[in-house]
MIDRENVO-892926 format. One record per residue (C-alpha): residue in one letter; x, y, z. Coordinates in Angstrom, 3 decimals. Layout:
// residues N
r r: A	x: X	y: Y	z: Z $
...
***
This chain:
// residues 281
r r: X	x: 38.431	y: 12.431	z: -6.506 $
r r: X	x: 39.016	y: 15.545	z: -3.872 $
r r: X	x: 42.787	y: 15.525	z: -3.018 $
r r: X	x: 41.873	y: 14.868	z: 0.688 $
r r: X	x: 40.378	y: 11.644	z: -0.399 $
r r: X	x: 43.092	y: 10.935	z: -2.837 $
r r: X	x: 45.799	y: 11.533	z: -0.292 $
r r: X	x: 44.164	y: 9.362	z: 2.081 $
r r: X	x: 44.061	y: 6.401	z: -0.862 $
r r: X	x: 47.653	y: 6.789	z: -1.176 $
r r: X	x: 48.404	y: 6.069	z: 2.552 $
r r: X	x: 46.190	y: 3.263	z: 2.587 $
r r: X	x: 47.581	y: 1.813	z: -0.539 $
r r: X	x: 50.803	y: 2.266	z: 0.600 $
r r: X	x: 49.743	y: 0.143	z: 3.735 $
r r: X	x: 48.327	y: -2.807	z: 2.137 $
r r: X	x: 51.432	y: -3.162	z: -0.455 $
r r: X	x: 53.790	y: -2.758	z: 2.616 $
r r: X	x: 51.567	y: -5.848	z: 4.063 $
r r: X	x: 49.216	y: -4.601	z: 6.557 $
r r: X	x: 46.176	y: -6.557	z: 7.248 $
r r: X	x: 42.691	y: -4.810	z: 7.541 $
r r: X	x: 42.385	y: -3.828	z: 10.934 $
r r: X	x: 39.390	y: -3.919	z: 13.293 $
r r: X	x: 40.704	y: -1.214	z: 15.026 $
r r: X	x: 43.028	y: 1.732	z: 15.616 $
r r: X	x: 44.269	y: 2.744	z: 18.867 $
r r: X	x: 45.807	y: 5.686	z: 19.694 $
r r: X	x: 48.177	y: 5.382	z: 22.290 $
r r: X	x: 49.127	y: 9.073	z: 24.425 $
r r: X	x: 52.452	y: 10.225	z: 26.051 $
r r: X	x: 53.834	y: 7.400	z: 28.218 $
r r: X	x: 51.083	y: 5.116	z: 27.364 $
r r: X	x: 52.752	y: 3.358	z: 24.108 $
r r: X	x: 53.378	y: -0.361	z: 25.619 $
r r: X	x: 50.838	y: -2.216	z: 24.266 $
r r: X	x: 52.224	y: -2.451	z: 20.993 $
r r: X	x: 54.357	y: -4.677	z: 22.561 $
r r: X	x: 51.975	y: -7.415	z: 22.939 $
r r: X	x: 50.860	y: -7.715	z: 19.598 $
r r: X	x: 51.195	y: -11.003	z: 17.628 $
r r: X	x: 52.575	y: -11.146	z: 14.152 $
r r: X	x: 53.444	y: -7.245	z: 14.474 $
r r: X	x: 54.487	y: -5.052	z: 11.666 $
r r: X	x: 56.013	y: -1.600	z: 12.536 $
r r: X	x: 56.061	y: 1.312	z: 10.104 $
r r: X	x: 57.683	y: 4.701	z: 11.200 $
r r: X	x: 55.387	y: 7.773	z: 10.704 $
r r: X	x: 58.214	y: 9.479	z: 8.629 $
r r: X	x: 58.145	y: 6.497	z: 5.797 $
r r: X	x: 54.090	y: 6.495	z: 5.184 $
r r: X	x: 53.487	y: 8.630	z: 2.431 $
r r: X	x: 50.852	y: 11.466	z: 3.816 $
r r: X	x: 51.919	y: 10.762	z: 7.342 $
r r: X	x: 53.899	y: 13.993	z: 9.182 $
r r: X	x: 56.323	y: 13.131	z: 11.652 $
r r: X	x: 56.164	y: 13.527	z: 14.807 $
r r: X	x: 58.203	y: 15.810	z: 16.708 $
r r: X	x: 57.748	y: 15.171	z: 20.624 $
r r: X	x: 60.335	y: 13.197	z: 22.004 $
r r: X	x: 58.076	y: 10.697	z: 24.336 $
r r: X	x: 56.560	y: 9.931	z: 21.314 $
r r: X	x: 57.497	y: 6.981	z: 19.470 $
r r: X	x: 55.597	y: 8.024	z: 16.142 $
r r: X	x: 55.417	y: 4.284	z: 14.975 $
r r: X	x: 52.336	y: 2.679	z: 13.590 $
r r: X	x: 51.972	y: -0.929	z: 14.354 $
r r: X	x: 49.812	y: -3.634	z: 13.098 $
r r: X	x: 49.081	y: -7.308	z: 14.722 $
r r: X	x: 46.548	y: -9.299	z: 16.791 $
r r: X	x: 45.537	y: -9.097	z: 20.361 $
r r: X	x: 42.863	y: -11.249	z: 22.015 $
r r: X	x: 41.340	y: -12.055	z: 18.483 $
r r: X	x: 41.470	y: -8.997	z: 17.138 $
r r: X	x: 43.365	y: -7.080	z: 14.547 $
r r: X	x: 44.672	y: -3.788	z: 15.477 $
r r: X	x: 46.494	y: -0.910	z: 14.095 $
r r: X	x: 48.425	y: 0.650	z: 16.889 $
r r: X	x: 49.477	y: 4.439	z: 16.812 $
r r: X	x: 52.305	y: 4.810	z: 19.093 $
r r: X	x: 52.517	y: 8.157	z: 19.558 $
r r: X	x: 50.226	y: 10.845	z: 17.995 $
r r: X	x: 50.483	y: 14.337	z: 15.915 $
r r: X	x: 49.799	y: 17.253	z: 18.078 $
r r: X	x: 48.040	y: 20.335	z: 16.652 $
r r: X	x: 50.480	y: 22.450	z: 18.904 $
r r: X	x: 53.345	y: 20.829	z: 16.830 $
r r: X	x: 52.405	y: 23.217	z: 14.161 $
r r: X	x: 50.485	y: 20.183	z: 11.970 $
r r: X	x: 47.006	y: 21.500	z: 10.459 $
r r: X	x: 44.325	y: 19.696	z: 11.862 $
r r: X	x: 43.809	y: 17.401	z: 8.754 $
r r: X	x: 47.608	y: 16.829	z: 9.591 $
r r: X	x: 46.649	y: 15.624	z: 12.914 $
r r: X	x: 43.625	y: 12.797	z: 11.603 $
r r: X	x: 45.333	y: 11.993	z: 8.573 $
r r: X	x: 46.675	y: 8.507	z: 10.011 $
r r: X	x: 43.222	y: 7.731	z: 11.591 $
r r: X	x: 41.379	y: 8.621	z: 8.075 $
r r: X	x: 43.689	y: 6.355	z: 6.330 $
r r: X	x: 43.143	y: 3.234	z: 8.825 $
r r: X	x: 39.149	y: 3.893	z: 8.438 $
r r: X	x: 39.942	y: 3.387	z: 4.584 $
r r: X	x: 41.724	y: 0.417	z: 5.565 $
r r: X	x: 38.784	y: -1.073	z: 7.085 $
r r: X	x: 39.020	y: 0.252	z: 10.873 $
r r: X	x: 35.609	y: 0.197	z: 12.707 $
r r: X	x: 36.216	y: 1.592	z: 15.828 $
r r: X	x: 38.849	y: 3.709	z: 17.566 $
r r: X	x: 40.359	y: 3.239	z: 21.233 $
r r: X	x: 42.237	y: 6.519	z: 21.561 $
r r: X	x: 44.225	y: 7.430	z: 25.183 $
r r: X	x: 45.879	y: 10.258	z: 26.378 $
r r: X	x: 47.685	y: 11.566	z: 29.517 $
r r: X	x: 45.506	y: 14.609	z: 31.064 $
r r: X	x: 45.205	y: 16.954	z: 33.739 $
r r: X	x: 42.592	y: 16.334	z: 36.477 $
r r: X	x: 40.413	y: 19.670	z: 37.046 $
r r: X	x: 37.455	y: 17.512	z: 39.174 $
r r: X	x: 38.758	y: 17.363	z: 43.050 $
r r: X	x: 37.758	y: 13.551	z: 43.509 $
r r: X	x: 40.307	y: 12.794	z: 41.056 $
r r: X	x: 43.762	y: 11.180	z: 41.824 $
r r: X	x: 47.046	y: 11.282	z: 40.241 $
r r: X	x: 47.393	y: 8.094	z: 37.624 $
r r: X	x: 43.707	y: 7.675	z: 37.684 $
r r: X	x: 42.241	y: 5.989	z: 34.515 $
r r: X	x: 38.911	y: 7.791	z: 33.563 $
r r: X	x: 36.495	y: 7.006	z: 30.514 $
r r: X	x: 36.016	y: 10.271	z: 28.675 $
r r: X	x: 32.272	y: 10.575	z: 28.434 $
r r: X	x: 32.209	y: 14.095	z: 26.440 $
r r: X	x: 34.238	y: 16.761	z: 25.797 $
r r: X	x: 34.554	y: 20.927	z: 25.139 $
r r: X	x: 36.477	y: 21.411	z: 22.116 $
r r: X	x: 38.370	y: 24.877	z: 23.188 $
r r: X	x: 41.153	y: 23.862	z: 20.551 $
r r: X	x: 40.438	y: 27.072	z: 18.343 $
r r: X	x: 39.862	y: 24.661	z: 15.163 $
r r: X	x: 38.245	y: 21.734	z: 13.919 $
r r: X	x: 39.480	y: 18.745	z: 11.410 $
r r: X	x: 35.995	y: 18.845	z: 9.768 $
r r: X	x: 36.684	y: 22.461	z: 8.164 $
r r: X	x: 36.650	y: 23.287	z: 4.766 $
r r: X	x: 35.237	y: 21.313	z: 2.009 $
r r: X	x: 33.450	y: 17.951	z: 2.815 $
r r: X	x: 33.653	y: 14.615	z: 0.922 $
r r: X	x: 30.654	y: 12.831	z: 1.581 $
r r: X	x: 32.342	y: 9.532	z: 1.458 $
r r: X	x: 34.222	y: 10.326	z: 4.278 $
r r: X	x: 31.251	y: 11.305	z: 6.284 $
r r: X	x: 28.252	y: 13.886	z: 6.216 $
r r: X	x: 28.514	y: 17.411	z: 6.643 $
r r: X	x: 27.251	y: 18.195	z: 9.626 $
r r: X	x: 27.831	y: 14.928	z: 11.865 $
r r: X	x: 25.790	y: 14.565	z: 15.097 $
r r: X	x: 27.926	y: 14.871	z: 18.540 $
r r: X	x: 24.771	y: 13.988	z: 20.722 $
r r: X	x: 27.166	y: 10.927	z: 22.254 $
r r: X	x: 30.764	y: 11.233	z: 20.598 $
r r: X	x: 32.198	y: 8.467	z: 22.979 $
r r: X	x: 29.820	y: 5.462	z: 22.375 $
r r: X	x: 27.987	y: 4.549	z: 25.618 $
r r: X	x: 27.881	y: 0.773	z: 25.227 $
r r: X	x: 31.602	y: 0.937	z: 25.012 $
r r: X	x: 32.090	y: 2.715	z: 27.839 $
r r: X	x: 29.598	y: 0.597	z: 29.815 $
r r: X	x: 32.091	y: -2.704	z: 28.581 $
r r: X	x: 34.937	y: -1.011	z: 29.677 $
r r: X	x: 33.762	y: -0.090	z: 33.160 $
r r: X	x: 32.644	y: -3.924	z: 33.887 $
r r: X	x: 36.105	y: -4.701	z: 32.406 $
r r: X	x: 37.983	y: -2.265	z: 35.058 $
r r: X	x: 35.513	y: -3.917	z: 37.867 $
r r: X	x: 36.715	y: -7.330	z: 37.021 $
r r: X	x: 40.013	y: -5.973	z: 37.192 $
r r: X	x: 39.593	y: -4.841	z: 40.665 $
r r: X	x: 39.405	y: -1.314	z: 40.067 $
r r: X	x: 37.093	y: 1.577	z: 39.412 $
r r: X	x: 37.000	y: 3.786	z: 36.359 $
r r: X	x: 35.323	y: 6.672	z: 36.560 $
r r: X	x: 33.542	y: 8.551	z: 33.591 $
r r: X	x: 34.520	y: 12.609	z: 32.807 $
r r: X	x: 34.210	y: 15.428	z: 30.747 $
r r: X	x: 37.706	y: 16.526	z: 28.744 $
r r: X	x: 38.209	y: 19.817	z: 27.919 $
r r: X	x: 40.851	y: 20.211	z: 24.951 $
r r: X	x: 42.691	y: 23.235	z: 24.481 $
r r: X	x: 45.744	y: 23.718	z: 21.886 $
r r: X	x: 48.312	y: 24.070	z: 24.030 $
r r: X	x: 51.654	y: 23.750	z: 24.429 $
r r: X	x: 51.779	y: 25.465	z: 27.678 $
r r: X	x: 49.794	y: 24.342	z: 30.549 $
r r: X	x: 47.084	y: 26.387	z: 31.715 $
r r: X	x: 47.449	y: 29.072	z: 34.699 $
r r: X	x: 45.236	y: 28.829	z: 37.699 $
r r: X	x: 42.439	y: 31.270	z: 36.261 $
r r: X	x: 42.005	y: 28.870	z: 33.252 $
r r: X	x: 41.618	y: 25.881	z: 35.306 $
r r: X	x: 38.994	y: 27.569	z: 37.494 $
r r: X	x: 37.273	y: 28.545	z: 34.342 $
r r: X	x: 37.476	y: 25.068	z: 32.979 $
r r: X	x: 35.968	y: 23.872	z: 36.122 $
r r: X	x: 33.142	y: 25.925	z: 35.798 $
r r: X	x: 32.847	y: 25.189	z: 31.947 $
r r: X	x: 31.779	y: 21.706	z: 33.294 $
r r: X	x: 35.335	y: 20.105	z: 32.487 $
r r: X	x: 36.521	y: 17.072	z: 35.014 $
r r: X	x: 40.064	y: 16.776	z: 32.943 $
r r: X	x: 41.779	y: 18.987	z: 30.328 $
r r: X	x: 44.405	y: 17.955	z: 27.398 $
r r: X	x: 45.740	y: 18.889	z: 24.318 $
r r: X	x: 44.509	y: 15.620	z: 22.267 $
r r: X	x: 41.932	y: 13.514	z: 21.632 $
r r: X	x: 39.197	y: 15.778	z: 20.380 $
r r: X	x: 40.315	y: 16.145	z: 16.990 $
r r: X	x: 40.579	y: 12.040	z: 16.483 $
r r: X	x: 36.970	y: 11.484	z: 17.932 $
r r: X	x: 35.995	y: 14.413	z: 15.700 $
r r: X	x: 37.076	y: 12.583	z: 12.632 $
r r: X	x: 36.230	y: 9.258	z: 13.773 $
r r: X	x: 32.685	y: 9.984	z: 14.245 $
r r: X	x: 32.566	y: 11.968	z: 11.082 $
r r: X	x: 33.767	y: 8.567	z: 9.769 $
r r: X	x: 30.964	y: 6.460	z: 11.227 $
r r: X	x: 33.375	y: 4.686	z: 13.826 $
r r: X	x: 32.271	y: 3.701	z: 17.536 $
r r: X	x: 34.962	y: 5.327	z: 19.988 $
r r: X	x: 36.173	y: 4.761	z: 23.238 $
r r: X	x: 38.116	y: 7.452	z: 25.003 $
r r: X	x: 40.631	y: 6.470	z: 27.799 $
r r: X	x: 42.452	y: 9.389	z: 29.967 $
r r: X	x: 45.062	y: 9.280	z: 32.449 $
r r: X	x: 45.657	y: 11.990	z: 34.818 $
r r: X	x: 48.871	y: 12.948	z: 34.991 $
r r: X	x: 48.799	y: 16.058	z: 37.385 $
r r: X	x: 46.625	y: 17.720	z: 39.771 $
r r: X	x: 44.891	y: 20.901	z: 38.417 $
r r: X	x: 44.007	y: 22.409	z: 41.495 $
r r: X	x: 43.822	y: 26.444	z: 41.008 $
r r: X	x: 43.824	y: 27.277	z: 44.518 $
r r: X	x: 47.048	y: 25.219	z: 45.470 $
r r: X	x: 48.945	y: 24.797	z: 41.905 $
r r: X	x: 52.365	y: 23.807	z: 42.006 $
r r: X	x: 54.936	y: 23.975	z: 39.043 $
r r: X	x: 54.524	y: 20.501	z: 36.855 $
r r: X	x: 57.575	y: 19.131	z: 34.584 $
r r: X	x: 57.319	y: 16.661	z: 31.897 $
r r: X	x: 59.412	y: 13.969	z: 33.718 $
r r: X	x: 56.436	y: 13.780	z: 36.575 $
r r: X	x: 53.774	y: 13.720	z: 33.773 $
r r: X	x: 56.017	y: 10.460	z: 32.692 $
r r: X	x: 56.329	y: 9.040	z: 35.805 $
r r: X	x: 52.343	y: 9.318	z: 36.393 $
r r: X	x: 51.634	y: 7.771	z: 33.423 $
r r: X	x: 54.057	y: 5.193	z: 33.689 $
r r: X	x: 52.259	y: 4.074	z: 37.274 $
r r: X	x: 48.906	y: 4.050	z: 35.550 $
r r: X	x: 50.417	y: 1.935	z: 32.318 $
r r: X	x: 49.987	y: -2.041	z: 33.932 $
r r: X	x: 45.910	y: -0.679	z: 34.433 $
r r: X	x: 45.118	y: 1.121	z: 31.139 $
r r: X	x: 47.096	y: -1.770	z: 29.764 $
r r: X	x: 45.347	y: -4.499	z: 31.587 $
r r: X	x: 41.669	y: -2.861	z: 30.949 $
r r: X	x: 42.558	y: -2.436	z: 27.288 $
r r: X	x: 43.310	y: -6.143	z: 27.022 $
r r: X	x: 40.518	y: -7.074	z: 29.017 $
r r: X	x: 38.105	y: -4.380	z: 26.925 $
r r: X	x: 39.309	y: -5.700	z: 23.392 $
r r: X	x: 38.767	y: -9.488	z: 24.729 $
r r: X	x: 35.053	y: -9.029	z: 25.727 $
r r: X	x: 34.307	y: -6.717	z: 22.427 $
r r: X	x: 35.586	y: -9.987	z: 20.276 $
r r: X	x: 33.454	y: -12.206	z: 22.291 $
r r: X	x: 30.257	y: -9.917	z: 22.285 $
r r: X	x: 30.627	y: -8.526	z: 18.668 $
r r: X	x: 32.565	y: -11.458	z: 17.191 $
r r: X	x: 35.492	y: -9.569	z: 15.594 $
r r: X	x: 34.131	y: -6.405	z: 14.839 $
r r: X	x: 32.167	y: -8.221	z: 11.630 $
***
């Protein structure tokens, strides 16, 4: 048994002994977007710091708690707050919680993130479905020896964000009365925000959004055979020709403005998914 697989089993076994049910979906909530956990029925909450193998979040505005519960008929494992590469965690540490939840039974991933908007048409607090990504983080959670029990050595990334799930999310947003545009996410290491020259480069490279997360988890999820829905909230506008300084409070305020629409979309999507797929079974 590989050291990686053994450490994941230790985490999953701990969660089972703590009373965690088998989840249908794993949900990762980004900066300022962690309200969904409050909606869970029969909630069980465990701080990252108490779970073997989980690193603790060092970002003040990330809760760092794993919640289990039911929402619209599906069993969810909700990571309120996430681990970031820029905190000094290895890529393996960043995706360890997701991999553990896969061993626990999760079949799909909904991952959210606060991002910068590169496309001129995007407005602050817009919710965007991620259709593809460009990994510029300089690292990858799949580097190193591969354990075939987790996934193949060379996973296919032709459609990392499940098209059918994006379509369901778009229809759910329309029913709620707002549009859900799609965009390509460029992932960078951070933690600094980008320069005007970097924003210009990313635009020319084909990116609509830029962020410091989501891509590692998506790579791990695809490797694990999970379906993925990526939802990004535009918290600042990255116009290289009219660039203004951005502070964290403004980013969190933009996320707070979007949170009611994002949470309504998540609830509607989960309800539709349960109806279409019969509890993911």
